[in-house]
All heavy atoms as an XYZ file, in Angstrom:
923
protein
N      15.089    -20.170     13.612
C      14.259    -19.158     14.158
C      14.891    -17.751     14.064
O      14.254    -16.902     13.675
C      14.036    -19.550     15.687
C      12.670    -19.257     16.156
S      12.530    -19.908     17.776
C      11.163    -18.948     18.314
N      16.112    -17.640     14.454
C      16.913    -16.407     14.307
C      16.223    -15.189     14.976
O      16.065    -14.185     14.334
C      17.142    -16.102     12.836
O      17.905    -17.173     12.223
N      15.931    -15.302     16.203
C      15.460    -14.176     16.958
C      13.997    -13.785     16.692
O      13.216    -14.496     16.213
N      13.731    -12.528     16.965
C      12.423    -11.981     16.722
C      11.661    -11.604     18.072
O      10.505    -11.105     17.963
N      12.283    -11.819     19.142
C      11.567    -11.548     20.389
C      11.156    -10.083     20.527
O      10.068     -9.887     21.056
C      12.561    -11.883     21.634
C      11.829    -11.718     22.927
N      10.961    -12.649     23.437
C      11.941    -10.715     23.802
C      10.510    -12.272     24.641
N      11.109    -11.081     24.915
N      11.905     -9.174     20.049
C      11.544     -7.742     20.023
C      11.293     -7.251     18.598
O      11.550     -6.151     18.267
C      12.654     -6.871     20.655
C      12.707     -7.112     22.187
C      11.784     -6.870     23.087
C      13.857     -7.688     22.864
N      12.168     -7.203     24.321
C      13.507     -7.668     24.187
C      15.109     -8.072     22.501
C      14.350     -8.174     25.234
C      15.956     -8.598     23.526
C      15.588     -8.579     24.833
N      10.813     -8.151     17.772
C      10.470     -7.781     16.360
C      11.664     -7.175     15.619
O      11.492     -6.270     14.856
C       9.272     -6.833     16.279
C       8.017     -7.530     16.804
O       7.834     -8.711     16.532
O       7.176     -6.778     17.456
N      12.863     -7.629     15.942
C      14.132     -7.239     15.294
C      14.443     -5.753     15.402
O      15.066     -5.177     14.561
C      14.062     -7.637     13.828
C      13.729     -9.117     13.588
C      12.415     -9.492     13.249
C      14.666    -10.124     13.899
C      12.138    -10.868     13.154
C      14.327    -11.442     13.748
C      13.103    -11.844     13.353
O      12.745    -13.141     13.275
N      14.010     -5.142     16.502
C      14.263     -3.767     16.721
C      15.799     -3.484     16.841
O      16.192     -2.311     16.619
C      13.607     -3.302     18.007
C      12.162     -3.071     17.919
C      11.503     -2.725     19.333
C      11.791     -1.910     16.938
N      16.565     -4.420     17.114
C      18.040     -4.229     17.272
C      18.620     -3.745     16.018
O      19.674     -2.979     16.023
C      18.779     -5.445     17.827
C      18.668     -6.690     16.937
C      17.557     -7.594     17.285
O      16.455     -7.153     17.719
N      17.698     -8.857     17.062
N      18.082     -4.131     14.844
C      18.625     -3.612     13.612
C      18.387     -2.098     13.397
O      19.119     -1.467     12.736
C      18.076     -4.470     12.464
C      18.407     -5.889     12.603
C      17.503     -6.903     12.904
C      19.734     -6.274     12.445
C      17.863     -8.196     13.107
C      20.115     -7.644     12.643
C      19.179     -8.569     12.902
O      19.540     -9.882     13.097
N      17.368     -1.610     14.045
C      17.165     -0.143     13.952
C      18.316      0.560     14.700
O      18.657      1.723     14.350
C      15.732      0.191     14.536
C      14.618     -0.283     13.758
C      14.353      0.495     12.412
N      13.956      1.820     12.726
C      14.406      2.918     12.145
N      15.164      2.742     11.099
N      13.985      4.080     12.496
N      18.784     -0.057     15.731
C      19.875      0.555     16.507
C      21.108      0.601     15.632
O      21.823      1.621     15.711
C      20.191     -0.233     17.778
C      19.124     -0.222     18.868
C      19.549     -1.059     20.056
C      18.796      1.181     19.347
N      21.322     -0.329     14.735
C      22.488     -0.315     13.855
C      22.300      0.877     12.874
O      23.231      1.587     12.612
C      22.563     -1.622     13.031
O      22.757     -2.677     13.999
C      23.700     -1.594     12.072
N      21.087      1.046     12.397
C      20.785      2.184     11.464
C      21.099      3.498     12.227
O      21.655      4.452     11.651
C      19.282      2.191     11.059
C      18.935      0.995     10.183
O      19.855      0.333      9.657
O      17.698      0.758     10.085
N      20.687      3.639     13.505
C      20.921      4.866     14.206
C      22.397      5.120     14.389
O      22.936      6.285     14.183
C      20.243      4.808     15.624
C      20.613      6.005     16.450
C      18.694      4.766     15.403
N      23.157      4.135     14.819
C      24.628      4.323     15.079
C      25.309      4.710     13.775
O      26.178      5.552     13.747
C      25.255      3.134     15.716
O      25.227      1.987     14.888
N      24.931      4.038     12.608
C      25.523      4.370     11.352
C      25.126      5.814     10.932
O      25.960      6.532     10.344
C      25.059      3.411     10.254
C      25.720      2.044     10.497
C      25.182      0.975      9.525
O      24.243      1.258      8.727
O      25.691     -0.142      9.563
N      23.902      6.282     11.192
C      23.474      7.581     10.863
C      24.287      8.623     11.659
O      24.780      9.634     11.105
C      22.029      7.754     11.154
C      21.502      9.136     10.724
O      21.727      9.477      9.481
O      20.832      9.800     11.453
N      24.531      8.363     12.955
C      25.384      9.208     13.755
C      26.781      9.296     13.215
O      27.383     10.392     13.148
C      25.402      8.784     15.222
C      24.014      8.943     15.864
C      26.413      9.543     16.066
C      23.779      8.223     17.211
N      27.331      8.250     12.825
C      28.765      8.194     12.220
C      28.815      9.007     10.980
O      29.739      9.731     10.782
C      29.156      6.776     12.016
C      29.441      5.981     13.300
C      29.686      4.526     13.110
O      29.357      3.969     12.026
O      30.262      3.928     14.058
N      27.749      9.009     10.173
C      27.729      9.800      8.985
C      27.647     11.318      9.335
O      28.310     12.155      8.692
C      26.467      9.481      8.111
C      26.654      8.154      7.381
C      25.427      7.782      6.569
C      25.499      6.340      6.050
N      24.202      5.990      5.398
N      26.842     11.628     10.350
C      26.794     13.051     10.834
C      28.150     13.559     11.271
O      28.568     14.658     10.920
C      25.804     13.152     11.972
C      24.316     13.149     11.706
C      23.489     13.014     12.929
C      23.926     14.330     10.862
N      28.898     12.666     11.966
C      30.216     13.048     12.476
C      31.180     13.197     11.244
O      31.891     14.210     11.167
C      30.738     11.911     13.384
C      32.239     12.117     13.645
C      29.989     11.985     14.727
N      31.125     12.285     10.302
C      31.948     12.336      9.116
C      31.725     13.596      8.348
O      32.600     14.155      7.741
C      31.745     11.107      8.276
C      32.589     11.041      7.007
C      32.138      9.830      6.174
O      31.909      8.757      6.736
O      32.109      9.939      4.950
N      30.432     14.005      8.121
C      30.052     15.081      7.342
C      30.031     16.420      8.030
O      29.805     17.490      7.381
C      28.698     14.859      6.675
C      28.690     13.652      5.708
C      27.388     13.381      5.191
C      27.367     12.222      4.241
N      26.058     12.001      3.591
N      30.397     16.482      9.307
C      30.272     17.630     10.105
C      30.879     18.913      9.403
O      32.149     18.942      9.200
C      30.957     17.406     11.446
C      30.730     18.628     12.378
O      29.602     19.089     12.559
N      31.822     19.014     13.055
N      30.051     19.903      9.043
C      30.560     21.133      8.445
C      31.068     21.043      7.038
O      31.431     22.063      6.491
N      31.104     19.864      6.469
C      31.625     19.654      5.066
C      30.640     20.137      4.049
O      29.417     20.118      4.214
C      32.032     18.254      4.819
C      33.249     17.784      5.645
C      33.595     16.368      5.279
C      34.810     15.956      6.089
N      35.169     14.585      5.883
N      31.160     20.483      2.875
C      30.291     20.899      1.780
C      29.593     19.664      1.246
O      30.128     18.567      1.155
C      31.185     21.508      0.649
C      30.387     22.103     -0.484
C      31.154     22.893     -1.462
O      32.397     22.893     -1.349
O      30.567     23.506     -2.397
N      28.304     19.823      0.920
C      27.453     18.788      0.391
C      27.910     18.403     -1.008
O      28.297     19.316     -1.763
C      25.957     19.179      0.372
C      25.415     19.375      1.741
C      23.984     19.845      1.731
C      23.404     20.068      3.123
N      22.072     20.579      3.125
N      27.772     17.162     -1.394
C      28.146     16.718     -2.780
C      27.002     17.114     -3.682
O      25.896     17.444     -3.271
C      28.348     15.230     -2.829
O      27.101     14.542     -2.509
C      29.434     14.759     -1.868
N      27.282     17.053     -4.978
C      26.174     17.321     -5.983
C      25.068     16.339     -5.796
O      23.866     16.712     -5.943
C      26.765     17.254     -7.341
C      27.696     18.362     -7.737
C      28.238     18.266     -9.126
C      29.174     19.411     -9.455
N      29.715     19.302    -10.799
N      25.339     15.109     -5.474
C      24.289     14.106     -5.306
C      23.397     14.438     -4.092
O      22.212     14.301     -4.174
C      24.916     12.698     -5.080
C      25.550     12.132     -6.334
C      27.008     12.704     -6.577
O      27.656     13.104     -5.598
O      27.337     12.756     -7.761
N      24.063     14.895     -3.030
C      23.299     15.320     -1.808
C      22.379     16.441     -2.123
O      21.282     16.492     -1.623
C      24.274     15.629     -0.639
C      24.945     14.379     -0.099
C      26.050     14.726      0.901
O      26.675     15.763      0.759
O      26.210     13.930      1.833
N      22.902     17.425     -2.892
C      22.085     18.598     -3.262
C      20.954     18.191     -4.084
O      19.854     18.740     -3.999
C      23.007     19.640     -3.920
C      24.058     20.268     -3.002
C      24.984     21.209     -3.825
C      23.432     21.048     -1.837
N      21.155     17.222     -5.020
C      20.021     16.802     -5.906
C      18.947     16.141     -5.080
O      17.799     16.188     -5.444
C      20.597     15.822     -6.929
C      21.382     16.431     -8.086
C      21.850     15.358     -9.044
C      22.745     15.948    -10.067
N      23.279     14.906    -11.007
N      19.299     15.472     -3.965
C      18.309     14.797     -3.163
C      17.406     15.845     -2.434
O      16.312     15.565     -1.959
C      19.007     13.978     -2.090
C      19.672     12.738     -2.710
C      20.440     11.940     -1.689
O      20.450     12.349     -0.503
O      21.088     10.944     -2.106
N      17.825     17.070     -2.361
C      16.994     18.082     -1.738
C      16.077     18.777     -2.784
O      16.150     19.949     -2.958
C      17.909     19.133     -1.037
C      18.791     18.486      0.062
C      19.758     19.485      0.712
O      19.893     20.600      0.294
O      20.349     19.018      1.698
N      15.291     17.983     -3.393
C      14.486     18.449     -4.573
C      13.401     19.469     -4.082
O      12.822     20.167     -4.932
C      13.792     17.248     -5.212
O      13.008     16.498     -4.240
C      14.893     16.374     -5.865
N      13.098     19.517     -2.835
C      11.994     20.418     -2.392
C      12.481     21.854     -2.357
O      11.617     22.755     -2.297
C      11.524     20.037     -1.006
C      12.623     19.956      0.050
C      13.457     18.878      0.275
C      13.077     21.013      0.911
N      14.373     19.202      1.293
C      14.170     20.532      1.663
C      12.657     22.320      1.102
C      14.810     21.282      2.591
C      13.308     23.071      2.082
C      14.380     22.556      2.767
N      13.749     22.098     -2.546
C      14.268     23.487     -2.564
C      14.215     23.962     -3.968
O      14.608     23.278     -4.895
C      15.691     23.546     -1.980
C      15.634     23.144     -0.519
C      17.002     23.433      0.113
N      16.834     23.260      1.565
C      17.789     23.104      2.440
N      19.035     23.006      1.979
N      17.559     22.957      3.679
N      13.834     25.246     -4.164
C      13.794     25.856     -5.482
C      15.200     26.101     -6.090
O      16.191     25.974     -5.364
N      15.288     26.374     -7.380
C      16.540     26.505     -8.052
C      17.434     27.657     -7.546
O      18.637     27.545     -7.567
C      16.142     26.805     -9.516
C      14.718     27.100     -9.540
C      14.123     26.579     -8.194
N      16.808     28.690     -6.978
C      17.616     29.820     -6.458
C      17.851     29.738     -4.929
O      18.403     30.673     -4.315
C      16.913     31.126     -6.770
C      15.544     31.278     -6.209
O      14.954     30.251     -5.778
O      15.058     32.398     -6.118
N      17.455     28.604     -4.299
C      17.632     28.465     -2.865
C      19.005     28.673     -2.387
O      19.265     29.405     -1.446
C      17.035     27.112     -2.420
C      17.207     26.914     -0.998
C      18.193     26.351     -0.283
C      16.226     27.252      0.053
N      17.986     26.288      1.055
C      16.766     26.833      1.308
C      14.977     27.873     -0.009
C      16.074     27.037      2.467
C      14.315     27.998      1.172
C      14.869     27.619      2.400
N      19.935     28.018     -3.053
C      21.368     28.045     -2.612
C      22.015     29.412     -2.849
O      23.041     29.688     -2.240
C      22.128     26.916     -3.202
C      21.590     25.575     -2.703
C      20.742     24.818     -3.524
C      21.835     25.104     -1.425
C      20.214     23.609     -3.081
C      21.294     23.925     -0.965
C      20.523     23.175     -1.829
O      19.935     22.022     -1.416
N      21.425     30.218     -3.723
C      21.976     31.586     -3.948
C      21.561     32.416     -2.723
O      22.248     33.244     -2.223
C      21.464     32.145     -5.256
C      22.096     31.481     -6.464
C      21.437     31.948     -7.745
O      20.880     33.038     -7.797
O      21.540     31.222     -8.697
N      20.295     32.242     -2.284
C      19.792     32.958     -1.161
C      20.366     32.485      0.149
O      20.575     33.316      1.104
C      18.260     32.845     -1.108
C      17.537     33.574     -2.160
C      16.066     33.353     -1.939
C      15.174     33.960     -3.116
N      13.759     33.689     -2.912
N      20.577     31.189      0.268
C      21.097     30.611      1.502
C      22.345     29.748      1.267
O      22.254     28.484      1.259
C      19.961     29.743      2.119
C      18.687     30.509      2.326
C      17.637     30.363      1.458
C      18.541     31.323      3.438
C      16.455     31.102      1.651
C      17.349     32.080      3.587
C      16.305     31.986      2.691
O      15.158     32.599      2.850
N      23.434     30.317      0.937
C      24.640     29.561      0.616
C      25.090     28.706      1.712
O      25.786     27.662      1.465
C      25.683     30.662      0.265
C      25.153     31.895      0.838
C      23.638     31.787      0.889
N      24.737     28.960      2.926
C      25.160     28.137      4.070
C      24.533     26.736      3.972
O      25.044     25.757      4.534
C      24.780     28.751      5.390
C      23.326     28.930      5.690
C      22.629     30.192      5.081
O      23.299     30.923      4.302
O      21.504     30.434      5.419
N      23.456     26.607      3.256
C      22.745     25.278      3.028
C      23.543     24.380      2.093
O      23.135     23.258      1.852
C      21.342     25.521      2.597
C      20.487     25.900      3.755
O      20.816     25.899      4.947
O      19.283     26.353      3.501
N      24.608     24.908      1.490
C      25.494     24.082      0.687
C      26.379     23.128      1.583
O      27.116     22.313      1.029
C      26.432     24.933     -0.210
C      25.675     25.456     -1.422
O      25.228     24.670     -2.294
N      25.616     26.767     -1.555
N      26.311     23.375      2.849
C      27.137     22.674      3.858
C      26.277     21.886      4.817
O      25.190     22.339      5.170
C      28.016     23.652      4.589
C      28.997     24.378      3.705
C      28.625     25.514      2.982
C      30.276     23.859      3.515
C      29.503     26.150      2.139
C      31.217     24.533      2.661
C      30.773     25.624      1.947
O      31.638     26.268      1.134
N      26.811     20.824      5.236
C      26.205     20.059      6.375
C      26.319     20.888      7.645
O      27.253     21.662      7.807
C      26.850     18.683      6.566
C      26.644     17.736      5.414
N      25.507     17.020      5.294
C      27.455     17.464      4.365
C      25.552     16.326      4.202
N      26.744     16.533      3.611
N      25.446     20.716      8.533
C      25.423     21.322      9.867
C      26.808     21.067     10.513
O      27.284     19.984     10.462
C      24.303     20.892     10.731
O      23.058     21.052     10.103
C      24.313     21.614     12.093
N      27.387     22.179     11.105
C      28.628     22.006     11.754
C      28.360     22.090     13.308
O      27.892     23.134     13.763
C      29.618     23.115     11.372
C      30.945     22.937     11.927
C      32.060     23.770     11.389
O      31.680     24.658     10.514
O      33.199     23.593     11.732
N      28.717     21.068     13.953
C      28.553     21.023     15.417
C      29.999     21.184     16.032
O      30.945     20.820     15.455
C      28.044     19.638     15.817
C      26.627     19.358     15.324
C      26.472     18.594     14.133
C      25.586     19.907     15.966
C      25.186     18.344     13.630
C      24.224     19.640     15.438
C      24.027     18.868     14.308
O      22.807     18.648     13.817
N      29.975     21.863     17.201
C      31.267     22.007     17.924
C      31.874     20.649     18.226
O      31.226     19.654     18.377
C      30.860     22.771     19.162
C      29.448     23.186     19.016
C      28.889     22.362     17.969
N      33.220     20.682     18.385
C      33.964     19.462     18.687
C      33.460     18.693     19.846
O      33.354     17.471     19.897
C      35.460     19.756     18.813
C      36.308     18.547     18.860
C      36.180     17.640     17.614
O      35.974     18.131     16.453
O      36.279     16.399     17.790
N      33.028     19.424     20.949
C      32.491     18.830     22.172
C      31.247     17.964     21.841
O      31.074     16.920     22.314
C      32.206     19.900     23.185
C      31.728     19.316     24.482
C      31.437     20.389     25.532
O      31.344     21.588     25.162
O      31.378     20.029     26.670
N      30.458     18.538     20.893
C      29.208     17.815     20.556
C      29.560     16.583     19.703
O      29.053     15.532     19.931
C      28.239     18.783     19.760
C      27.083     17.991     19.177
C      27.715     19.884     20.636
N      30.527     16.725     18.828
C      30.952     15.600     17.947
C      31.504     14.524     18.831
O      31.197     13.356     18.582
C      31.996     16.093     16.912
C      31.348     17.062     15.898
C      32.694     14.949     16.211
C      30.271     16.400     15.009
N      32.265     14.863     19.848
C      32.819     13.829     20.717
C      31.674     13.070     21.419
O      31.736     11.858     21.576
C      33.787     14.411     21.722
C      35.152     14.838     21.123
C      35.795     13.731     20.345
O      35.898     12.586     20.857
O      36.191     14.025     19.163
N      30.685     13.780     21.839
C      29.532     13.142     22.465
C      28.750     12.240     21.446
O      28.206     11.184     21.839
C      28.586     14.089     23.121
C      29.225     14.887     24.327
C      29.710     13.924     25.429
O      29.052     12.921     25.732
O      30.806     14.241     26.014
N      28.672     12.698     20.227
C      28.039     11.873     19.208
C      28.825     10.548     19.012
O      28.170      9.482     18.897
C      28.017     12.587     17.844
C      26.944     13.592     17.615
C      26.077     13.965     18.623
C      26.825     14.160     16.327
C      25.083     14.874     18.337
C      25.782     15.088     16.114
C      24.921     15.427     17.112
N      30.098     10.629     19.029
C      30.948      9.407     18.896
C      30.722      8.499     20.069
O      30.562      7.322     19.869
C      32.454      9.800     18.793
C      32.819     10.466     17.514
C      34.268     10.903     17.609
C      34.703     11.697     16.345
N      36.126     12.152     16.465
N      30.683      9.034     21.260
C      30.393      8.203     22.415
C      29.014      7.561     22.375
O      28.816      6.364     22.684
C      30.448      9.032     23.716
C      31.852      9.510     24.110
C      31.781     10.397     25.342
C      33.116     11.052     25.674
N      33.001     11.977     26.788
N      28.014      8.380     21.941
C      26.665      7.857     21.814
C      26.557      6.718     20.786
O      25.852      5.749     21.039
N      27.235      6.867     19.675
C      27.218      5.847     18.622
C      27.816      4.507     19.235
O      27.244      3.452     18.949
C      27.993      6.300     17.433
N      28.852      4.642     20.022
C      29.376      3.455     20.616
C      28.503      2.763     21.617
O      28.393      1.550     21.634
C      30.771      3.716     21.244
C      31.894      4.045     20.296
C      32.120      2.889     19.353
O      32.308      1.738     19.746
O      32.173      3.135     18.072
N      27.837      3.570     22.417
C      26.865      3.079     23.368
C      25.681      2.351     22.593
O      25.248      1.293     23.091
C      26.373      4.228     24.305
C      27.502      4.707     25.197
C      25.093      3.751     25.088
C      27.176      5.978     25.932
N      25.241      2.990     21.553
C      24.116      2.422     20.828
C      24.560      1.065     20.179
O      23.838      0.113     20.143
C      23.627      3.335     19.761
C      22.964      4.541     20.435
C      22.666      2.689     18.769
C      22.667      5.746     19.567
N      25.790      1.013     19.639
C      26.368     -0.231     19.151
C      26.355     -1.294     20.242
O      26.018     -2.485     19.958
C      27.746     -0.050     18.575
C      27.783      0.702     17.280
C      29.304      0.877     16.842
C      29.372      1.761     15.612
N      30.773      1.944     15.232
N      26.833     -0.904     21.426
C      26.813     -1.902     22.527
C      25.381     -2.371     22.848
O      25.222     -3.598     23.064
C      27.529     -1.326     23.698
C      27.719     -2.210     24.946
C      28.576     -3.394     24.553
C      28.382     -1.427     26.108
N      24.468     -1.452     22.891
C      23.105     -1.829     23.096
C      22.577     -2.783     22.067
O      21.833     -3.741     22.373
C      22.205     -0.582     23.236
N      22.932     -2.530     20.859
C      22.568     -3.456     19.718
C      23.070     -4.849     19.932
O      22.341     -5.840     19.723
C      22.994     -2.889     18.349
C      22.393     -3.588     17.159
C      23.074     -4.861     16.752
O      24.253     -5.114     17.143
N      22.368     -5.725     16.144
N      24.340     -4.963     20.345
C      24.896     -6.230     20.629
C      24.107     -7.005     21.706
O      23.801     -8.195     21.614
C      26.434     -6.107     20.994
C      27.255     -5.666     19.757
C      26.935     -7.356     21.662
C      28.630     -5.281     20.036
N      23.898     -6.268     22.790
C      23.118     -6.864     23.905
C      21.741     -7.305     23.432
O      21.256     -8.441     23.746
C      23.059     -5.961     25.135
C      24.218     -6.103     26.021
C      25.373     -5.351     25.891
C      24.183     -7.029     27.055
C      26.446     -5.518     26.739
C      25.241     -7.201     27.964
C      26.352     -6.448     27.764
O      27.442     -6.591     28.592
N      21.043     -6.443     22.704
C      19.710     -6.829     22.253
C      19.754     -8.073     21.350
O      18.915     -8.932     21.448
C      19.122     -5.637     21.488
C      18.257     -4.727     22.283
S      17.356     -3.508     21.315
C      15.817     -4.485     20.932
N      20.768     -8.082     20.440
C      20.869     -9.221     19.486
C      20.989    -10.515     20.246
O      20.424    -11.498     20.052
C      22.015     -8.982     18.517
C      22.242    -10.099     17.569
C      21.155    -10.194     16.467
O      20.284     -9.342     16.342
N      21.196    -11.274     15.743
N      22.022    -10.530     21.187
C      22.329    -11.753     21.906
C      21.130    -12.120     22.841
O      20.867    -13.350     22.935
C      23.593    -11.497     22.742
C      24.816    -11.329     21.874
C      25.205    -12.715     21.220
N      25.294    -12.452     19.806
C      24.762    -13.242     18.862
N      24.054    -14.242     19.227
N      24.930    -12.924     17.592
N      20.540    -11.218     23.542
C      19.383    -11.526     24.378
C      18.187    -12.031     23.511
O      17.532    -12.974     23.913
C      18.993    -10.360     25.222
C      20.002    -10.027     26.345
S      19.507     -8.709     27.446
C      19.518     -7.267     26.414
N      18.014    -11.403     22.413
C      16.977    -11.828     21.449
C      17.162    -13.321     21.122
O      16.189    -14.078     21.167
C      16.978    -10.902     20.225
C      15.929    -11.317     19.210
O      14.911    -11.860     19.595
O      16.094    -10.900     18.056
N      18.379    -13.633     20.687
C      18.631    -15.082     20.338
C      18.379    -16.034     21.481
O      17.920    -17.161     21.314
C      20.027    -15.176     19.670
C      19.959    -14.750     18.240
C      19.331    -13.651     17.717
C      20.672    -15.305     17.176
N      19.564    -13.556     16.398
C      20.407    -14.577     16.035
C      21.471    -16.364     17.046
C      20.914    -14.871     14.747
C      22.071    -16.769     15.802
C      21.754    -15.999     14.726
N      18.799    -15.607     22.717
C      18.606    -16.463     23.861
C      17.114    -16.597     24.175
O      16.610    -17.740     24.341
C      19.342    -15.855     25.065
C      19.118    -16.554     26.437
C      19.754    -17.959     26.383
C      19.701    -15.774     27.538
N      16.370    -15.532     24.228
C      14.991    -15.544     24.504
C      14.142    -16.276     23.466
O      13.077    -16.799     23.793
C      14.455    -14.121     24.713
C      15.084    -13.363     25.956
C      14.601    -11.937     25.916
C      14.686    -14.108     27.243
N      14.650    -16.249     22.209
C      13.920    -16.906     21.131
C      14.268    -18.361     20.981
O      13.770    -19.078     20.094
C      14.143    -16.132     19.832
O      13.712    -14.824     19.891
N      15.235    -18.788     21.779
C      15.611    -20.201     21.758
C      16.640    -20.569     20.750
O      16.965    -21.708     20.499
N      17.257    -19.552     20.076
C      18.269    -19.857     19.087
C      19.678    -20.150     19.748
O      20.476    -20.823     19.191
C      18.456    -18.623     18.173
C      17.196    -18.391     17.343
O      16.727    -19.303     16.698
O      16.718    -17.303     17.369
N      19.882    -19.571     20.900
C      21.085    -19.793     21.657
C      20.755    -20.301     23.011
O      19.737    -19.899     23.605
C      21.925    -18.492     21.829
C      22.710    -18.125     20.598
O      22.898    -18.948     19.705
O      23.148    -16.979     20.489
N      21.654    -21.096     23.619
C      21.517    -21.457     25.019
C      22.266    -20.447     25.871
O      22.924    -19.526     25.345
N      22.257    -20.684     27.160
C      22.919    -19.753     28.060
C      24.384    -19.689     27.868
O      24.972    -18.622     27.878
C      22.550    -20.109     29.518
C      21.054    -19.915     29.799
C      20.650    -20.518     31.129
O      21.463    -21.111     31.857
O      19.444    -20.565     31.383
N      25.024    -20.847     27.659
C      26.479    -20.831     27.391
C      26.827    -20.112     26.137
O      27.757    -19.280     26.132
C      27.016    -22.269     27.408
C      27.003    -22.882     28.755
C      27.626    -24.296     28.718
O      28.393    -24.642     27.781
O      27.257    -25.099     29.596
N      26.113    -20.409     25.023
C      26.493    -19.696     23.774
C      26.171    -18.278     23.854
O      26.776    -17.406     23.208
C      25.769    -20.375     22.556
O      24.386    -20.394     22.689
N      25.065    -17.874     24.622
C      24.770    -16.465     24.843
C      25.975    -15.739     25.394
O      26.393    -14.689     24.883
C      23.516    -16.316     25.757
C      23.347    -14.982     26.342
C      22.884    -13.900     25.579
C      23.731    -14.679     27.647
C      22.699    -12.681     26.129
C      23.563    -13.430     28.196
C      23.010    -12.434     27.442
N      26.545    -16.274     26.484
C      27.698    -15.643     27.124
C      28.817    -15.621     26.143
O      29.565    -14.546     25.988
C      28.027    -16.358     28.500
C      26.876    -16.236     29.454
C      29.360    -15.812     28.999
C      26.562    -14.829     29.893
N      29.140    -16.685     25.484
C      30.274    -16.804     24.563
C      30.116    -15.760     23.425
O      31.073    -15.042     23.112
C      30.384    -18.199     23.999
C      31.572    -18.428     23.072
C      31.496    -19.806     22.523
C      32.564    -19.962     21.419
N      32.535    -21.333     20.810
N      29.010    -15.751     22.768
C      28.748    -14.836     21.659
C      28.721    -13.409     22.072
O      29.214    -12.511     21.374
C      27.508    -15.251     20.957
C      27.630    -16.470     20.156
C      26.347    -16.827     19.398
N      26.600    -18.035     18.587
C      25.699    -18.480     17.676
N      24.550    -17.814     17.481
N      25.931    -19.506     17.008
N      28.135    -13.092     23.249
C      28.121    -11.784     23.794
C      29.635    -11.221     23.905
O      29.913    -10.163     23.501
C      27.358    -11.672     25.032
C      27.302    -10.334     25.768
C      26.598     -9.314     24.852
C      26.614    -10.455     27.081
N      30.395    -12.065     24.535
C      31.815    -11.741     24.703
C      32.539    -11.467     23.418
O      33.229    -10.500     23.249
C      32.472    -12.786     25.542
C      33.954    -12.483     25.851
C      34.608    -13.548     26.666
C      36.081    -13.271     26.919
N      36.756    -14.326     27.610
N      32.294    -12.419     22.477
C      32.932    -12.272     21.123
C      32.501    -10.960     20.458
O      33.314    -10.235     19.855
C      32.616    -13.477     20.262
C      33.249    -14.763     20.664
C      32.754    -15.923     19.919
O      31.635    -15.892     19.264
N      33.462    -17.017     19.954
N      31.185    -10.677     20.454
C      30.684     -9.548     19.783
C      31.232     -8.200     20.425
O      31.597     -7.271     19.722
C      29.196     -9.501     19.797
C      28.511    -10.533     18.861
O      29.331    -11.204     18.083
O      27.321    -10.766     18.935
N      31.344     -8.205     21.725
C      31.817     -7.051     22.409
C      33.261     -6.844     22.095
O      33.733     -5.682     21.980
C      31.601     -7.200     23.940
C      30.144     -6.996     24.369
C      29.802     -7.350     25.778
C      30.780     -6.932     26.809
N      30.437     -7.301     28.184
N      34.036     -7.946     21.950
C      35.473     -7.768     21.617
C      35.662     -7.177     20.215
O      36.650     -6.505     19.968
C      36.128     -9.164     21.714
C      36.371     -9.594     23.131
C      36.907    -11.073     23.263
O      37.001    -11.731     22.236
O      37.132    -11.498     24.384
N      34.725     -7.481     19.324
C      34.807     -6.959     17.966
C      34.543     -5.442     17.922
O      34.902     -4.752     16.981
C      33.780     -7.627     17.015
C      34.162     -9.116     16.749
C      33.062     -9.728     15.911
C      33.180    -11.223     15.800
N      32.028    -11.853     15.086
N      33.788     -5.014     18.905
C      33.422     -3.566     18.976
C      34.685     -2.769     19.274
O      35.037     -1.830     18.745
C      32.364     -3.398     20.093
C      31.743     -2.004     20.190
C      30.961     -1.634     18.945
C      30.871     -1.882     21.382
């Protein structure tokens, strides 16, 4: 069965936490050539007019720290959703729910 109680929404939480981690990693850094190529909607002279767009948005350190905290909270929410999903869908029993929840939280 493998879950499905909430239509696998927990996997979207994983996407969100990974996206936040990328924002933190790229904070204020220069964009790569590949990243600039992905911005095809901008004209060829765009970066000459707006050289600041050659860089990822730079957030203050206080904001970055909150992003990091938020990513961890979202990861924890994903773990809880996954474990509850499997319990509610009949894939896990109550004992394995508690055991797996504990194991997953320890990995975090």
